[in-house]
VOTIDREN-933228 format. One record per residue (C-alpha): residue number from 1; residue in one letter; x, y, z. Coordinates in Angstrom, 1 decimal, m for minus. Example, Ala and Ser with C-alpha at 12.3 -4.5 7.8 and 13.67 -1.06 7.14 Angstrom:
# residues 2
atom num: 1	residu: A	east: 12.3	north: m4.5	up: 7.8
atom num: 2	residu: S	east: 13.7	north: m1.1	up: 7.1
END
This chain:
# residues 312
atom num: 1	residu: M	east: 26.0	north: m71.0	up: 131.4
atom num: 2	residu: N	east: 23.3	north: m71.1	up: 134.5
atom num: 3	residu: P	east: 25.1	north: m71.4	up: 137.4
atom num: 4	residu: N	east: 21.9	north: m73.3	up: 139.3
atom num: 5	residu: P	east: 20.3	north: m75.1	up: 136.3
atom num: 6	residu: S	east: 16.7	north: m77.0	up: 136.9
atom num: 7	residu: S	east: 16.3	north: m80.4	up: 136.3
atom num: 8	residu: P	east: 14.4	north: m81.6	up: 133.1
atom num: 9	residu: R	east: 11.2	north: m82.4	up: 133.9
atom num: 10	residu: P	east: 10.5	north: m86.0	up: 135.2
atom num: 11	residu: S	east: 7.4	north: m86.3	up: 133.3
atom num: 12	residu: T	east: 9.5	north: m86.5	up: 130.2
atom num: 13	residu: F	east: 11.6	north: m89.4	up: 131.3
atom num: 14	residu: A	east: 11.3	north: m92.9	up: 130.5
atom num: 15	residu: D	east: 10.5	north: m95.3	up: 132.8
atom num: 16	residu: P	east: 13.3	north: m97.7	up: 133.4
atom num: 17	residu: V	east: 11.0	north: m101.1	up: 133.7
atom num: 18	residu: A	east: 9.5	north: m100.2	up: 130.5
atom num: 19	residu: L	east: 12.8	north: m99.2	up: 128.6
atom num: 20	residu: M	east: 14.6	north: m102.2	up: 129.7
atom num: 21	residu: R	east: 11.8	north: m104.2	up: 127.9
atom num: 22	residu: V	east: 13.1	north: m102.7	up: 124.6
atom num: 23	residu: R	east: 15.2	north: m105.4	up: 123.2
atom num: 24	residu: S	east: 17.3	north: m103.1	up: 121.3
atom num: 25	residu: L	east: 20.3	north: m101.4	up: 123.1
atom num: 26	residu: E	east: 20.7	north: m98.8	up: 120.3
atom num: 27	residu: L	east: 16.6	north: m97.9	up: 120.6
atom num: 28	residu: R	east: 17.0	north: m97.9	up: 124.4
atom num: 29	residu: A	east: 19.9	north: m95.1	up: 124.5
atom num: 30	residu: R	east: 18.2	north: m93.0	up: 121.5
atom num: 31	residu: T	east: 15.1	north: m92.9	up: 123.8
atom num: 32	residu: V	east: 17.1	north: m91.8	up: 126.9
atom num: 33	residu: V	east: 19.1	north: m89.0	up: 124.7
atom num: 34	residu: E	east: 16.2	north: m87.5	up: 122.9
atom num: 35	residu: G	east: 14.2	north: m87.5	up: 126.3
atom num: 36	residu: F	east: 16.9	north: m85.9	up: 127.9
atom num: 37	residu: W	east: 17.4	north: m83.2	up: 125.4
atom num: 38	residu: K	east: 13.4	north: m82.8	up: 125.3
atom num: 39	residu: G	east: 13.4	north: m82.4	up: 129.1
atom num: 40	residu: L	east: 15.9	north: m79.4	up: 128.6
atom num: 41	residu: H	east: 14.0	north: m77.8	up: 125.7
atom num: 42	residu: R	east: 11.0	north: m77.5	up: 128.0
atom num: 43	residu: S	east: 12.9	north: m76.2	up: 130.9
atom num: 44	residu: P	east: 12.8	north: m72.7	up: 131.9
atom num: 45	residu: R	east: 16.5	north: m72.9	up: 132.2
atom num: 46	residu: H	east: 17.4	north: m74.9	up: 129.2
atom num: 47	residu: G	east: 21.1	north: m73.6	up: 128.7
atom num: 48	residu: F	east: 22.9	north: m76.4	up: 130.1
atom num: 49	residu: S	east: 25.2	north: m79.2	up: 129.4
atom num: 50	residu: A	east: 29.2	north: m80.2	up: 130.0
atom num: 51	residu: E	east: 30.1	north: m78.0	up: 127.0
atom num: 52	residu: F	east: 26.8	north: m76.9	up: 126.1
atom num: 53	residu: A	east: 26.1	north: m72.9	up: 126.8
atom num: 54	residu: E	east: 23.1	north: m71.5	up: 125.2
atom num: 55	residu: Y	east: 21.0	north: m71.2	up: 121.9
atom num: 56	residu: R	east: 21.5	north: m68.4	up: 119.4
atom num: 57	residu: Q	east: 20.5	north: m67.6	up: 116.0
atom num: 58	residu: Y	east: 22.3	north: m69.2	up: 113.1
atom num: 59	residu: V	east: 24.1	north: m67.0	up: 110.7
atom num: 60	residu: P	east: 25.7	north: m68.2	up: 107.6
atom num: 61	residu: G	east: 29.3	north: m69.6	up: 108.2
atom num: 62	residu: D	east: 28.4	north: m71.5	up: 111.3
atom num: 63	residu: D	east: 28.9	north: m75.0	up: 111.5
atom num: 64	residu: I	east: 25.9	north: m77.0	up: 110.9
atom num: 65	residu: R	east: 26.9	north: m79.7	up: 113.0
atom num: 66	residu: Y	east: 25.3	north: m77.6	up: 116.0
atom num: 67	residu: L	east: 22.2	north: m76.8	up: 114.2
atom num: 68	residu: D	east: 19.3	north: m77.7	up: 116.3
atom num: 69	residu: W	east: 17.4	north: m79.7	up: 113.4
atom num: 70	residu: K	east: 14.3	north: m80.3	up: 115.5
atom num: 71	residu: V	east: 13.8	north: m76.9	up: 116.2
atom num: 72	residu: L	east: 14.2	north: m76.1	up: 112.6
atom num: 73	residu: A	east: 11.6	north: m79.0	up: 111.8
atom num: 74	residu: R	east: 9.1	north: m77.5	up: 114.3
atom num: 75	residu: R	east: 9.3	north: m73.9	up: 114.2
atom num: 76	residu: D	east: 11.1	north: m73.3	up: 111.0
atom num: 77	residu: K	east: 13.8	north: m71.5	up: 112.7
atom num: 78	residu: S	east: 17.4	north: m72.1	up: 112.7
atom num: 79	residu: F	east: 19.3	north: m71.9	up: 116.0
atom num: 80	residu: I	east: 22.8	north: m73.1	up: 116.9
atom num: 81	residu: R	east: 23.8	north: m74.7	up: 120.0
atom num: 82	residu: K	east: 26.5	north: m73.1	up: 121.5
atom num: 83	residu: F	east: 29.3	north: m74.8	up: 123.3
atom num: 84	residu: R	east: 31.9	north: m73.7	up: 126.1
atom num: 85	residu: E	east: 34.7	north: m75.4	up: 124.2
atom num: 86	residu: E	east: 34.0	north: m76.4	up: 120.8
atom num: 87	residu: T	east: 37.0	north: m78.7	up: 120.5
atom num: 88	residu: N	east: 36.3	north: m82.2	up: 120.6
atom num: 89	residu: V	east: 36.9	north: m84.3	up: 123.8
atom num: 90	residu: R	east: 38.3	north: m87.7	up: 124.2
atom num: 91	residu: C	east: 36.4	north: m90.1	up: 126.2
atom num: 92	residu: H	east: 36.9	north: m93.7	up: 127.3
atom num: 93	residu: V	east: 34.1	north: m95.5	up: 128.9
atom num: 94	residu: L	east: 35.1	north: m98.5	up: 131.0
atom num: 95	residu: L	east: 32.1	north: m101.2	up: 131.7
atom num: 96	residu: D	east: 32.5	north: m103.6	up: 134.4
atom num: 97	residu: L	east: 31.2	north: m107.3	up: 133.2
atom num: 98	residu: S	east: 31.8	north: m109.4	up: 136.3
atom num: 99	residu: R	east: 29.4	north: m111.9	up: 137.3
atom num: 100	residu: S	east: 28.2	north: m109.7	up: 140.6
atom num: 101	residu: M	east: 26.7	north: m107.2	up: 137.8
atom num: 102	residu: G	east: 24.1	north: m109.8	up: 136.8
atom num: 103	residu: Y	east: 22.1	north: m109.3	up: 140.3
atom num: 104	residu: G	east: 18.6	north: m107.6	up: 140.0
atom num: 105	residu: S	east: 15.9	north: m107.4	up: 142.3
atom num: 106	residu: K	east: 13.7	north: m106.3	up: 139.3
atom num: 107	residu: T	east: 12.6	north: m107.4	up: 135.8
atom num: 108	residu: Y	east: 16.4	north: m106.7	up: 134.5
atom num: 109	residu: T	east: 19.7	north: m106.6	up: 136.1
atom num: 110	residu: K	east: 22.3	north: m104.2	up: 137.0
atom num: 111	residu: L	east: 24.2	north: m105.1	up: 133.9
atom num: 112	residu: E	east: 21.5	north: m104.3	up: 131.6
atom num: 113	residu: Y	east: 21.2	north: m100.8	up: 132.8
atom num: 114	residu: A	east: 24.9	north: m100.5	up: 132.9
atom num: 115	residu: R	east: 25.1	north: m101.6	up: 129.2
atom num: 116	residu: T	east: 22.0	north: m99.0	up: 128.5
atom num: 117	residu: L	east: 23.9	north: m96.3	up: 130.4
atom num: 118	residu: A	east: 27.0	north: m96.8	up: 128.6
atom num: 119	residu: A	east: 25.3	north: m96.9	up: 125.0
atom num: 120	residu: T	east: 23.4	north: m93.8	up: 126.2
atom num: 121	residu: L	east: 26.8	north: m91.7	up: 127.1
atom num: 122	residu: A	east: 28.4	north: m93.1	up: 123.9
atom num: 123	residu: M	east: 25.4	north: m91.7	up: 121.9
atom num: 124	residu: F	east: 25.2	north: m88.5	up: 123.7
atom num: 125	residu: L	east: 28.7	north: m87.4	up: 123.5
atom num: 126	residu: H	east: 29.0	north: m88.7	up: 119.9
atom num: 127	residu: Q	east: 26.3	north: m86.3	up: 119.2
atom num: 128	residu: Q	east: 28.4	north: m83.6	up: 120.5
atom num: 129	residu: G	east: 31.2	north: m84.4	up: 118.1
atom num: 130	residu: D	east: 33.5	north: m86.0	up: 120.8
atom num: 131	residu: E	east: 35.9	north: m89.3	up: 120.4
atom num: 132	residu: I	east: 34.4	north: m92.0	up: 122.0
atom num: 133	residu: G	east: 36.2	north: m95.1	up: 123.0
atom num: 134	residu: L	east: 35.3	north: m98.2	up: 125.1
atom num: 135	residu: L	east: 36.8	north: m101.0	up: 127.1
atom num: 136	residu: T	east: 34.9	north: m103.6	up: 128.7
atom num: 137	residu: F	east: 36.5	north: m105.8	up: 131.6
atom num: 138	residu: D	east: 36.1	north: m108.3	up: 134.4
atom num: 139	residu: E	east: 39.2	north: m110.0	up: 135.8
atom num: 140	residu: V	east: 41.3	north: m109.1	up: 132.5
atom num: 141	residu: A	east: 40.6	north: m106.2	up: 129.8
atom num: 142	residu: R	east: 38.1	north: m107.5	up: 127.2
atom num: 143	residu: D	east: 37.0	north: m105.5	up: 124.2
atom num: 144	residu: Y	east: 38.7	north: m102.3	up: 123.3
atom num: 145	residu: L	east: 37.7	north: m99.7	up: 120.8
atom num: 146	residu: P	east: 40.0	north: m96.7	up: 120.9
atom num: 147	residu: P	east: 38.2	north: m92.9	up: 121.0
atom num: 148	residu: R	east: 37.1	north: m92.0	up: 117.7
atom num: 149	residu: H	east: 34.4	north: m89.9	up: 116.0
atom num: 150	residu: R	east: 33.8	north: m91.8	up: 112.6
atom num: 151	residu: S	east: 31.1	north: m93.3	up: 110.6
atom num: 152	residu: G	east: 30.1	north: m96.6	up: 111.9
atom num: 153	residu: H	east: 32.3	north: m96.5	up: 115.4
atom num: 154	residu: L	east: 29.1	north: m95.7	up: 117.3
atom num: 155	residu: H	east: 27.7	north: m98.8	up: 116.0
atom num: 156	residu: A	east: 30.7	north: m100.9	up: 116.9
atom num: 157	residu: I	east: 30.7	north: m99.7	up: 120.4
atom num: 158	residu: L	east: 27.0	north: m100.6	up: 120.7
atom num: 159	residu: A	east: 27.9	north: m104.2	up: 118.9
atom num: 160	residu: A	east: 30.5	north: m104.4	up: 121.8
atom num: 161	residu: L	east: 28.3	north: m103.6	up: 124.6
atom num: 162	residu: D	east: 25.8	north: m106.0	up: 123.6
atom num: 163	residu: K	east: 28.2	north: m109.3	up: 123.7
atom num: 164	residu: P	east: 27.8	north: m111.6	up: 126.9
atom num: 165	residu: A	east: 29.6	north: m111.3	up: 129.9
atom num: 166	residu: L	east: 32.3	north: m113.9	up: 130.4
atom num: 167	residu: G	east: 34.1	north: m113.4	up: 133.6
atom num: 168	residu: I	east: 33.5	north: m113.6	up: 137.1
atom num: 169	residu: G	east: 35.2	north: m111.1	up: 139.5
atom num: 170	residu: A	east: 36.3	north: m107.4	up: 138.4
atom num: 171	residu: A	east: 39.9	north: m105.8	up: 138.4
atom num: 172	residu: L	east: 40.0	north: m102.2	up: 137.6
atom num: 173	residu: H	east: 43.8	north: m102.3	up: 137.2
atom num: 174	residu: A	east: 43.3	north: m104.3	up: 133.9
atom num: 175	residu: P	east: 41.6	north: m101.8	up: 131.9
atom num: 176	residu: V	east: 43.4	north: m98.5	up: 133.4
atom num: 177	residu: D	east: 46.8	north: m100.3	up: 132.6
atom num: 178	residu: A	east: 45.2	north: m101.1	up: 129.1
atom num: 179	residu: I	east: 44.6	north: m97.3	up: 128.8
atom num: 180	residu: L	east: 47.7	north: m96.2	up: 130.2
atom num: 181	residu: S	east: 49.7	north: m98.2	up: 128.3
atom num: 182	residu: R	east: 48.1	north: m97.0	up: 125.0
atom num: 183	residu: G	east: 49.4	north: m93.2	up: 125.8
atom num: 184	residu: R	east: 48.9	north: m90.6	up: 128.0
atom num: 185	residu: M	east: 46.5	north: m88.2	up: 126.5
atom num: 186	residu: R	east: 44.1	north: m86.8	up: 128.7
atom num: 187	residu: G	east: 40.4	north: m87.0	up: 128.8
atom num: 188	residu: L	east: 37.4	north: m88.0	up: 130.0
atom num: 189	residu: V	east: 37.0	north: m91.3	up: 131.7
atom num: 190	residu: F	east: 33.6	north: m92.9	up: 132.7
atom num: 191	residu: V	east: 33.9	north: m96.1	up: 134.9
atom num: 192	residu: I	east: 30.7	north: m97.9	up: 135.3
atom num: 193	residu: S	east: 30.6	north: m100.6	up: 137.9
atom num: 194	residu: D	east: 28.9	north: m101.6	up: 141.2
atom num: 195	residu: F	east: 32.1	north: m100.8	up: 143.0
atom num: 196	residu: L	east: 31.3	north: m103.5	up: 145.4
atom num: 197	residu: T	east: 35.2	north: m104.0	up: 145.6
atom num: 198	residu: P	east: 37.5	north: m103.4	up: 148.6
atom num: 199	residu: L	east: 38.8	north: m99.8	up: 148.3
atom num: 200	residu: T	east: 42.2	north: m101.2	up: 148.4
atom num: 201	residu: E	east: 41.7	north: m102.5	up: 145.1
atom num: 202	residu: L	east: 40.4	north: m99.4	up: 143.7
atom num: 203	residu: K	east: 42.8	north: m96.7	up: 145.0
atom num: 204	residu: A	east: 45.8	north: m97.6	up: 142.9
atom num: 205	residu: P	east: 44.2	north: m97.5	up: 139.4
atom num: 206	residu: L	east: 42.2	north: m94.6	up: 140.2
atom num: 207	residu: S	east: 45.3	north: m92.7	up: 141.6
atom num: 208	residu: A	east: 47.1	north: m93.6	up: 138.3
atom num: 209	residu: L	east: 44.2	north: m92.1	up: 136.1
atom num: 210	residu: A	east: 44.1	north: m89.0	up: 138.2
atom num: 211	residu: A	east: 48.0	north: m88.8	up: 138.2
atom num: 212	residu: C	east: 48.0	north: m88.6	up: 134.6
atom num: 213	residu: G	east: 45.0	north: m85.7	up: 134.1
atom num: 214	residu: H	east: 42.3	north: m87.3	up: 133.4
atom num: 215	residu: D	east: 38.8	north: m86.1	up: 134.2
atom num: 216	residu: I	east: 37.5	north: m89.2	up: 136.2
atom num: 217	residu: S	east: 33.9	north: m90.0	up: 136.6
atom num: 218	residu: L	east: 32.7	north: m93.0	up: 138.6
atom num: 219	residu: M	east: 28.8	north: m94.1	up: 137.8
atom num: 220	residu: Q	east: 28.4	north: m96.5	up: 140.5
atom num: 221	residu: T	east: 25.2	north: m98.7	up: 139.6
atom num: 222	residu: L	east: 23.3	north: m100.4	up: 142.2
atom num: 223	residu: D	east: 20.0	north: m102.3	up: 142.7
atom num: 224	residu: P	east: 17.6	north: m100.7	up: 145.4
atom num: 225	residu: A	east: 17.9	north: m103.9	up: 147.4
atom num: 226	residu: E	east: 21.5	north: m103.6	up: 147.8
atom num: 227	residu: I	east: 21.1	north: m99.7	up: 148.9
atom num: 228	residu: H	east: 18.2	north: m100.2	up: 151.6
atom num: 229	residu: F	east: 18.5	north: m104.4	up: 152.2
atom num: 230	residu: T	east: 14.5	north: m104.7	up: 151.5
atom num: 231	residu: F	east: 14.6	north: m108.4	up: 152.1
atom num: 232	residu: D	east: 11.9	north: m109.3	up: 154.7
atom num: 233	residu: S	east: 12.0	north: m113.1	up: 154.8
atom num: 234	residu: A	east: 14.5	north: m116.0	up: 155.0
atom num: 235	residu: V	east: 16.3	north: m116.2	up: 151.8
atom num: 236	residu: N	east: 19.5	north: m117.8	up: 150.5
atom num: 237	residu: F	east: 22.3	north: m115.0	up: 149.6
atom num: 238	residu: E	east: 24.4	north: m116.3	up: 146.9
atom num: 239	residu: D	east: 27.8	north: m114.9	up: 146.1
atom num: 240	residu: M	east: 27.4	north: m114.0	up: 142.3
atom num: 241	residu: E	east: 31.5	north: m114.3	up: 141.9
atom num: 242	residu: S	east: 32.0	north: m117.3	up: 143.9
atom num: 243	residu: G	east: 28.6	north: m119.2	up: 143.9
atom num: 244	residu: R	east: 28.6	north: m119.7	up: 147.5
atom num: 245	residu: V	east: 25.2	north: m119.8	up: 149.1
atom num: 246	residu: L	east: 24.4	north: m118.5	up: 152.5
atom num: 247	residu: P	east: 20.7	north: m119.3	up: 154.0
atom num: 248	residu: A	east: 20.5	north: m116.2	up: 156.4
atom num: 249	residu: D	east: 17.7	north: m114.4	up: 158.3
atom num: 250	residu: P	east: 17.6	north: m110.7	up: 156.7
atom num: 251	residu: D	east: 16.1	north: m109.2	up: 159.9
atom num: 252	residu: Q	east: 19.3	north: m110.4	up: 161.8
atom num: 253	residu: L	east: 21.8	north: m109.4	up: 159.0
atom num: 254	residu: R	east: 20.0	north: m106.0	up: 158.1
atom num: 255	residu: A	east: 21.9	north: m103.7	up: 160.6
atom num: 256	residu: G	east: 25.3	north: m105.2	up: 160.2
atom num: 257	residu: Y	east: 24.9	north: m105.1	up: 156.2
atom num: 258	residu: L	east: 23.9	north: m101.5	up: 156.4
atom num: 259	residu: K	east: 26.7	north: m100.5	up: 158.8
atom num: 260	residu: K	east: 29.4	north: m102.0	up: 156.4
atom num: 261	residu: F	east: 27.5	north: m100.9	up: 153.3
atom num: 262	residu: N	east: 27.1	north: m97.1	up: 154.5
atom num: 263	residu: A	east: 31.2	north: m97.4	up: 155.7
atom num: 264	residu: H	east: 32.0	north: m98.8	up: 152.0
atom num: 265	residu: Q	east: 30.0	north: m95.8	up: 150.4
atom num: 266	residu: Q	east: 31.6	north: m93.3	up: 152.5
atom num: 267	residu: G	east: 35.2	north: m94.6	up: 151.9
atom num: 268	residu: L	east: 34.7	north: m94.5	up: 148.3
atom num: 269	residu: K	east: 33.2	north: m91.0	up: 148.4
atom num: 270	residu: S	east: 36.1	north: m90.0	up: 150.5
atom num: 271	residu: L	east: 38.7	north: m91.6	up: 147.9
atom num: 272	residu: C	east: 36.8	north: m89.8	up: 145.0
atom num: 273	residu: D	east: 37.1	north: m86.6	up: 146.8
atom num: 274	residu: T	east: 40.8	north: m87.1	up: 147.6
atom num: 275	residu: L	east: 41.7	north: m87.7	up: 143.9
atom num: 276	residu: G	east: 39.3	north: m85.1	up: 142.6
atom num: 277	residu: I	east: 36.9	north: m87.6	up: 140.7
atom num: 278	residu: L	east: 33.1	north: m87.3	up: 140.3
atom num: 279	residu: H	east: 31.0	north: m90.1	up: 142.0
atom num: 280	residu: H	east: 27.5	north: m90.7	up: 141.1
atom num: 281	residu: L	east: 25.6	north: m93.3	up: 142.7
atom num: 282	residu: L	east: 23.0	north: m94.3	up: 140.3
atom num: 283	residu: P	east: 20.3	north: m97.0	up: 141.5
atom num: 284	residu: T	east: 18.8	north: m98.9	up: 138.6
atom num: 285	residu: D	east: 15.2	north: m97.7	up: 139.5
atom num: 286	residu: Q	east: 16.3	north: m94.3	up: 138.5
atom num: 287	residu: P	east: 15.8	north: m93.0	up: 135.0
atom num: 288	residu: L	east: 18.8	north: m92.9	up: 132.8
atom num: 289	residu: E	east: 18.0	north: m89.2	up: 131.9
atom num: 290	residu: T	east: 18.6	north: m88.1	up: 135.5
atom num: 291	residu: A	east: 21.8	north: m89.9	up: 135.6
atom num: 292	residu: L	east: 22.8	north: m87.5	up: 132.5
atom num: 293	residu: H	east: 21.8	north: m84.6	up: 134.1
atom num: 294	residu: T	east: 23.2	north: m85.8	up: 137.5
atom num: 295	residu: Y	east: 26.6	north: m86.2	up: 135.5
atom num: 296	residu: L	east: 26.6	north: m82.8	up: 133.8
atom num: 297	residu: S	east: 25.7	north: m81.1	up: 137.2
atom num: 298	residu: G	east: 28.6	north: m82.6	up: 138.9
atom num: 299	residu: R	east: 30.9	north: m81.6	up: 135.8
atom num: 300	residu: Q	east: 29.5	north: m77.8	up: 135.9
atom num: 301	residu: S	east: 30.1	north: m77.7	up: 140.0
atom num: 302	residu: L	east: 33.7	north: m79.2	up: 139.2
atom num: 303	residu: G	east: 34.4	north: m76.8	up: 136.6
atom num: 304	residu: Q	east: 33.0	north: m73.7	up: 139.1
atom num: 305	residu: R	east: 35.3	north: m75.1	up: 141.6
atom num: 306	residu: I	east: 38.2	north: m75.2	up: 139.6
atom num: 307	residu: D	east: 37.5	north: m71.7	up: 138.5
atom num: 308	residu: R	east: 37.5	north: m70.2	up: 141.8
atom num: 309	residu: K	east: 40.7	north: m72.0	up: 142.6
atom num: 310	residu: S	east: 42.4	north: m70.5	up: 139.4
atom num: 311	residu: S	east: 41.2	north: m66.9	up: 140.4
atom num: 312	residu: T	east: 42.3	north: m67.0	up: 143.7
END
């Protein structure tokens, strides 16, 4: 695997605003996944994914699940995508459906972006032959689909992702308890949320997951206005979870808000570093193909760090 993979070309990425106009969640996810692979194919350093190593010529006896059908159709040549580990991976995707995820300064909300991200991850990993599970949550654990790789399972996940949000707040211990109560088989765990939650409420459930040996990635989905506080005129701020409205002058709040926000982000990163968790900040104006690449880059770096520790 290339130690310094280049990013796919941005020209192949789907514009998030245009993508979110597509009503079908499945079509959105398919567009992102296909754009991501197209970007890798066009990259001069294409050999890259979590387990993906390189292409090689097909030989009789190879598993045709790994045959690149697009290359076969376009160039009449048979190539196999080689994988670093050819064993199936067990994955859980945890999606926050709390009311605060309903905020969006653009034409779509954080929740729509997060749903599309969850669907994209599910489709991407399903195509790699991995077992995918889904658990949605707010104050309690909602829909749970255990990790499987079988016909119809991906569509069941997409249908669950399309359900409306019902809750108000978010409590990460609920989905984590649900996973741990169903066995301690290790695997990948993606947690998709804005993580605008006190760090004291995140530490215990994340520590419990890490202690069981899960490979955890936090996908923090935030609106650009939340990151940069771009408000420039008097507005009414509404707490999405309590409904409380606070009239305010943004100029008076900006410095204090950014100080607290950056402190929260630094604390979250420090917690993740301590527990060996990958943290990815995903602004909702960022193409989702970039999110996939960032995630895979992080996994590769983590693997290299683990390899170095193992060799010392």
